[in-house]
C-alpha positions in Angstrom: 165.9 97.2 204.6 165.2 98.9 207.5 162.9 95.5 209.5 163.0 92.2 208.1 160.3 90.8 206.2 158.8 87.8 207.6 158.0 85.4 204.9 155.8 82.4 205.7 157.1 79.4 203.4 154.8 76.3 202.8 156.3 73.3 201.0 155.4 69.7 202.0 159.1 68.7 200.8 161.5 69.0 203.6 165.0 69.1 201.8 163.8 72.1 199.1 161.9 73.9 201.7 164.9 73.9 204.0 167.0 75.0 200.8 165.0 78.0 200.0 164.3 78.6 203.7 168.1 78.9 203.7 168.7 81.2 200.9 165.9 83.1 201.9 167.4 83.9 205.2 170.6 84.8 203.6 169.1 87.6 201.7 167.9 89.1 204.9 164.1 87.6 205.3 163.1 86.7 208.3 161.6 83.0 207.3 159.0 80.5 208.9 158.2 77.3 207.5 155.3 74.6 207.3 155.1 71.6 205.8 151.2 71.5 204.7 148.6 73.7 204.0 146.6 73.2 207.1 150.1 74.0 209.2 150.8 76.9 206.9 147.0 78.2 207.9 146.9 78.2 211.5 150.6 80.0 211.0 149.1 82.7 209.0 145.7 83.5 211.0 147.9 83.2 214.3 150.6 85.7 213.0 150.0 87.1 209.8 153.7 87.3 207.6 155.1 89.9 205.2 154.3 87.1 202.5 153.5 83.8 201.9 155.3 81.5 199.5 153.4 77.9 199.1 153.4 75.1 196.6 150.3 75.4 194.3 149.6 71.2 194.9 150.1 70.4 198.3 148.3 67.4 200.0 145.3 68.1 202.7 145.1 71.8 201.9 146.0 73.1 198.3 147.9 76.2 197.6 144.7 77.5 195.5 142.4 76.7 198.3 145.1 78.1 201.2 145.1 81.5 199.0 141.3 81.7 199.0 141.0 81.0 202.6 143.8 83.8 203.4 142.1 86.3 201.0 138.7 85.7 203.0 140.5 86.4 206.3 140.8 89.9 207.5 144.0 89.0 209.4 145.5 88.0 205.8 143.8 89.4 203.2 146.5 92.1 201.8 149.2 89.6 202.6 150.5 88.9 199.1 150.7 85.0 198.5 153.2 83.6 195.7 152.2 80.1 194.4 155.3 77.7 193.0 155.2 74.9 191.0 155.9 73.3 187.7 155.6 74.8 184.5 152.3 74.3 182.6 149.4 76.7 181.2 146.9 75.5 183.8 149.1 75.9 186.9 149.5 79.7 185.9 145.9 80.2 184.7 144.8 78.3 188.3 146.9 80.3 190.6 145.5 83.9 188.8 142.3 82.7 189.4 142.6 81.9 193.0 143.8 85.8 193.7 147.7 85.0 194.1 149.9 87.6 193.3 152.1 85.4 191.2 152.6 82.3 189.9 156.5 81.4 189.9 158.4 78.3 188.5 160.2 76.2 191.2 164.0 77.0 190.6 163.6 80.4 189.4 164.8 82.5 192.7 165.1 85.8 190.7 161.3 85.4 189.8 160.6 84.8 193.1 162.4 87.6 194.9 160.9 90.1 192.3 157.4 89.0 192.8 158.3 89.2 196.5 159.2 92.7 196.5 156.2 93.9 194.1 154.1 92.4 196.6 155.8 93.9 199.4 155.6 97.3 197.6 151.5 97.1 197.0 150.6 95.8 200.7 149.7 98.3 203.5 151.8 98.6 206.6 152.0 95.5 208.7 150.0 95.8 212.2 149.4 93.2 215.1 146.2 92.2 214.4 145.6 88.6 214.0 143.1 85.9 214.5 143.2 82.1 215.1 142.2 79.5 212.8 139.5 76.6 213.6 139.2 74.0 211.3 138.9 70.1 211.1 142.1 68.7 210.0 141.0 65.2 210.3 138.4 65.7 206.6 140.8 67.9 205.2 142.1 65.8 202.5 138.8 65.3 201.0 137.2 68.5 201.3 140.1 69.9 199.6 139.4 67.6 196.7 136.1 68.4 196.5 136.5 72.4 196.8 139.5 72.0 194.2 137.0 70.4 191.9 134.0 72.8 192.7 136.3 75.7 192.0 137.7 75.0 189.1 134.2 74.1 187.6 132.4 77.6 188.6 135.9 79.5 187.4 135.8 77.8 183.8 132.1 77.6 184.0 132.0 81.8 184.6 134.8 82.2 182.5 132.8 80.2 179.1 129.9 82.7 180.2 131.7 85.2 179.6 131.5 84.9 175.9 127.7 85.5 175.8 128.6 88.9 174.5 130.2 87.5 171.2 127.9 88.5 168.2 129.4 86.0 165.7 130.6 82.6 165.8 134.2 83.6 164.2 134.6 86.3 167.2 133.0 83.5 169.6 135.5 80.5 168.5 138.3 82.8 168.8 138.3 84.1 172.1 137.2 80.5 173.2 140.5 79.1 171.8 142.1 81.9 173.6 141.2 81.1 177.0 141.1 76.9 176.7 144.8 77.1 175.6 145.3 79.0 178.9 143.8 76.1 180.9 145.3 73.0 179.2 147.7 72.3 176.7 146.3 70.7 173.1 147.8 70.1 169.5 144.3 71.3 168.3 140.7 72.7 169.4 137.4 72.6 167.3 134.1 73.5 167.4 131.4 72.8 165.0 127.8 73.9 164.8 124.7 71.7 163.3 122.4 74.8 161.9 124.3 76.3 160.0 126.8 73.9 159.9 130.1 75.7 160.3 133.3 75.2 162.5 136.3 76.7 163.9 140.1 74.7 164.3 142.8 76.4 166.5 146.2 74.8 165.9 150.4 75.5 165.3 150.6 77.3 162.1 151.7 75.1 159.3 149.7 72.3 161.1 146.1 73.9 160.5 145.5 71.7 157.7 146.4 68.6 159.4 144.4 69.6 162.5 141.5 70.5 159.7 141.6 66.8 158.6 141.6 65.3 161.9 138.8 67.7 163.3 136.6 66.6 160.3 136.9 63.1 161.0 136.5 63.3 164.5 133.5 65.7 164.2 132.2 63.5 161.2 131.6 66.9 159.4 131.4 67.1 155.5 134.5 68.3 153.7 132.6 70.9 152.2 132.1 72.6 155.9 133.5 76.3 156.0 135.9 76.5 158.7 137.7 79.4 160.7 141.2 78.2 161.3 143.1 80.2 163.7 146.9 79.7 163.9 149.2 80.4 166.7 151.6 79.7 169.2 149.6 78.5 171.8 148.7 75.1 170.8 151.3 72.5 171.4 153.8 71.6 168.3 153.2 67.9 168.5 151.7 66.3 165.4 150.6 62.8 167.0 149.1 62.0 170.0 146.2 60.1 171.5 142.5 60.3 169.5 140.6 63.3 169.8 138.3 63.9 173.0 134.9 64.7 171.2 131.7 66.0 173.5 128.2 67.4 171.6 127.2 71.0 172.5 123.9 71.4 174.0 121.5 74.2 175.1 118.4 72.6 176.9 117.4 69.1 175.3 118.6 70.8 172.0 122.0 69.9 170.3 123.4 72.6 168.9 127.2 71.2 167.5 130.3 69.4 169.2 133.5 70.1 170.7 136.8 68.3 170.0 140.2 68.4 171.5 142.9 66.5 170.4 145.7 65.8 173.6 149.1 66.3 174.0 149.9 63.3 176.0 147.7 60.2 177.1 148.8 61.6 180.7 146.1 64.2 180.4 143.2 62.8 181.9 141.7 66.0 183.2 141.6 66.9 179.7 138.2 64.9 179.8 136.6 66.7 182.9 137.7 70.2 181.5 136.0 69.1 178.0 132.6 68.2 180.0 132.7 71.6 181.3 133.4 73.5 178.4 130.7 71.5 176.5 128.2 72.1 179.0 129.1 75.8 179.5 129.5 76.9 175.8 126.0 76.2 174.5 124.2 79.2 175.8 126.9 81.7 174.2 127.2 79.5 171.1 123.1 80.1 171.1 123.4 83.6 171.5 126.0 84.3 168.7 123.9 82.2 166.6 120.5 84.1 167.1 122.4 87.2 166.7 123.8 86.3 163.5 120.3 85.1 162.4 118.4 88.4 163.1 121.0 90.4 161.2 120.7 88.1 158.0 117.2 88.5 158.4 117.5 92.5 158.3 119.8 92.6 155.5 118.7 89.7 153.3 115.4 89.0 151.4 113.7 86.1 152.5 112.5 85.0 148.9 115.7 85.3 146.8 118.2 84.9 149.6 119.4 88.0 148.1 120.5 91.4 149.7 117.6 93.3 150.3 117.6 97.4 149.4 119.1 98.7 152.4 121.3 96.1 152.6 122.8 96.8 149.3 122.8 100.8 150.1 125.1 99.9 152.9 127.4 97.8 150.8 127.5 100.1 148.0 128.4 102.8 150.4 131.6 100.9 151.3 132.5 99.7 147.8 132.0 103.3 146.5 134.3 104.8 149.2 137.1 101.8 148.4 136.3 102.9 144.5 137.1 106.6 145.2 139.9 106.3 147.7 142.1 103.9 145.3 141.3 105.0 141.8 139.2 101.7 140.9 136.4 101.5 138.7 133.1 100.5 139.9 130.1 99.2 137.4 126.1 98.5 138.3 124.3 96.3 136.4 120.3 96.8 136.9 117.8 94.1 135.3 113.8 93.6 135.3 112.4 90.5 134.6 110.3 90.6 131.3 106.3 90.3 131.6 106.3 89.4 135.2 103.4 90.9 135.8 101.7 88.5 133.1 103.6 85.3 135.2 101.7 86.8 138.3 98.2 87.2 136.3 98.2 84.0 134.5 100.5 81.4 136.6 99.4 83.1 140.2 101.9 84.6 142.4 103.2 81.2 143.9 104.3 80.8 140.9 105.7 84.3 140.4 107.6 83.8 143.7 109.3 80.6 142.2 110.6 82.8 139.1 112.0 85.2 141.7 113.6 82.5 143.9 115.2 80.6 140.9 116.7 83.9 139.6 118.1 84.6 143.2 119.6 81.3 143.3 121.0 81.9 139.4 122.5 85.4 140.6 124.4 83.4 143.6 125.7 81.2 141.8 127.1 83.3 139.1 128.2 86.1 141.3 132.1 86.5 142.3 132.6 86.8 145.9 133.7 90.3 145.2 129.7 91.2 143.8 127.1 92.5 145.5 123.9 91.1 144.2 120.2 92.4 145.9 116.6 92.2 145.0 116.0 96.0 144.3 112.3 95.5 144.5 109.5 93.6 142.9 111.1 91.5 139.9 113.7 93.9 139.3 117.7 93.1 140.6 120.9 94.5 141.3 124.5 93.9 140.8 127.3 96.4 142.3 130.7 95.1 140.4 134.0 95.9 142.5 137.0 96.6 140.0 135.1 96.2 136.9 134.9 98.9 134.0 131.9 99.6 132.1 133.0 96.9 129.3 133.6 94.1 132.2 130.0 95.2 133.5 128.4 94.5 129.9 130.0 91.1 130.2 128.4 90.1 133.3 125.3 91.6 132.4 125.4 89.5 128.8 126.1 86.5 131.0 123.6 86.8 133.6 121.0 87.5 130.5 122.0 84.4 128.7 121.9 82.2 131.6 118.1 83.1 132.5 117.0 82.9 128.9 118.2 79.4 129.3 116.2 78.5 132.7 113.8 75.9 132.7 111.0 77.0 135.2 107.7 74.9 134.6 104.5 75.6 135.9 101.8 73.4 137.9 101.3 71.3 134.3 104.9 71.1 133.6 104.7 73.7 130.9 107.9 75.7 130.7 107.5 79.4 131.6 110.0 81.9 129.6 112.1 83.6 132.0 113.9 86.8 130.4 115.1 90.2 131.2 116.2 93.5 130.4 119.6 95.2 131.6 121.0 98.2 132.2 124.8 98.4 132.7 126.5 102.0 133.8 130.4 102.6 135.1 131.2 105.2 138.0 131.9 108.2 136.7 133.9 111.0 138.3 132.7 112.5 141.3 129.3 110.9 140.9 127.7 109.0 143.9 125.8 106.0 143.8 122.6 107.5 143.3 123.6 109.0 140.3 125.6 105.6 138.8 122.4 103.8 139.6 119.8 105.9 137.8 121.6 106.0 134.7 121.8 102.2 135.0 118.1 102.4 135.0 117.5 104.5 132.2 119.8 102.1 130.3 117.4 99.7 131.8 114.2 101.3 130.6 115.8 101.8 127.3 116.5 97.9 126.9 112.6 97.1 127.6 111.6 99.8 124.9 113.8 98.3 122.5 112.2 95.0 122.5 113.5 93.4 125.8 115.7 90.5 126.5 119.0 92.8 125.6 121.5 94.7 127.3 122.2 98.6 127.1 124.7 100.8 128.5 124.8 104.1 129.5 128.8 105.2 129.1 130.0 107.2 131.9 131.6 109.9 129.4 128.4 110.5 127.7 125.6 112.6 128.4 122.5 110.6 130.7 120.4 110.6 127.6 122.9 109.1 125.4 121.9 105.5 125.9 123.9 102.8 123.8 123.1 98.8 122.6 125.7 96.9 124.1 127.2 94.7 121.4 
């Protein structure tokens, strides 16, 4: 190198400090040393070095505080700071948040030299500008503790608040788990919400089932609760450890759910303080994601029956049609209309009519496959989109629903049963046909079912003329 780079090395342990200084001088660097952060801060500001190497954990002023201080001063704002310490997610995260150029594990000389060279390449030309530091050393230990706690709190809070952009719980939990795994080490992490009741678990591959069982017990939720399981290598692989830490998640005075973290070791005393911050700050993003999900649900779901509305069905049908045409899969539509529904409204009142519609919606939800798309088409008409199902399969589904409806027991205010039946039309997607075409043919078949005596299934074969409607056997 054309001119010696001046390195300021700050390490509270004399032996390791002098040993590293000797190695750096052997490599051609001019090395000044300091035994604590206060002395190092004075030295750096009185005579700015080419780079600063400091321990992350030091008495008086920590490496994190020193880095913040040097970055805030004009004389040293461009001086690269490299922090050193033990292996750990928290240490690396903390170093990155304070503006350090790099965090290097102690003893890794190659990593240290590479980090310094990278810093030299990025730094502007050195000048002779400098300023002295004025500080009260007598209270430095107390200030260091307060500043570290406040800075850590603010950084964690800011990162969690960024998650308010998430529009679903599953996305929120995934990003939240990625963040928390950078800050601390745990066996598993879980979050649940109270309304709706659902949760997420982050654990090692192959250990999520055990983690799920422990999370359910710790959070005191039902075993039937839907959980989003995320598996990756970030959590620790330890099977056993201390009891999970649990904290409620609130937004204002309202409880939204709870968070649980299974520590890796009993020595992780800071996990409890971290969990308090996470639980406190997660309420806002969680509330936002829940509201967005609810608004989307209300925009797509018929409030009375709980099924998709017509607009949402059209969007889902568009996707299923594209998939069926791309893969050459069959697709069928079942359209049905409740028989004599006007008479129910006229004779029993609209409240009873609503009860019938709601009951039919619940029935469809219980009978449908996960891949089926069920919707209220309008009034007393309902539609079912059956993916990967040919015309024969559509008839089977329609007959199953017809029989279940006929067996429904809906009673009026006097306890008298109200007969509930429906007329069904089935059509399967024909080559080069769009969704409007197959729904129109199912509608025609349904009309024929009504005019043929009601409470039956009729089908329009896709390979026959539009007007050729046959009764299902």
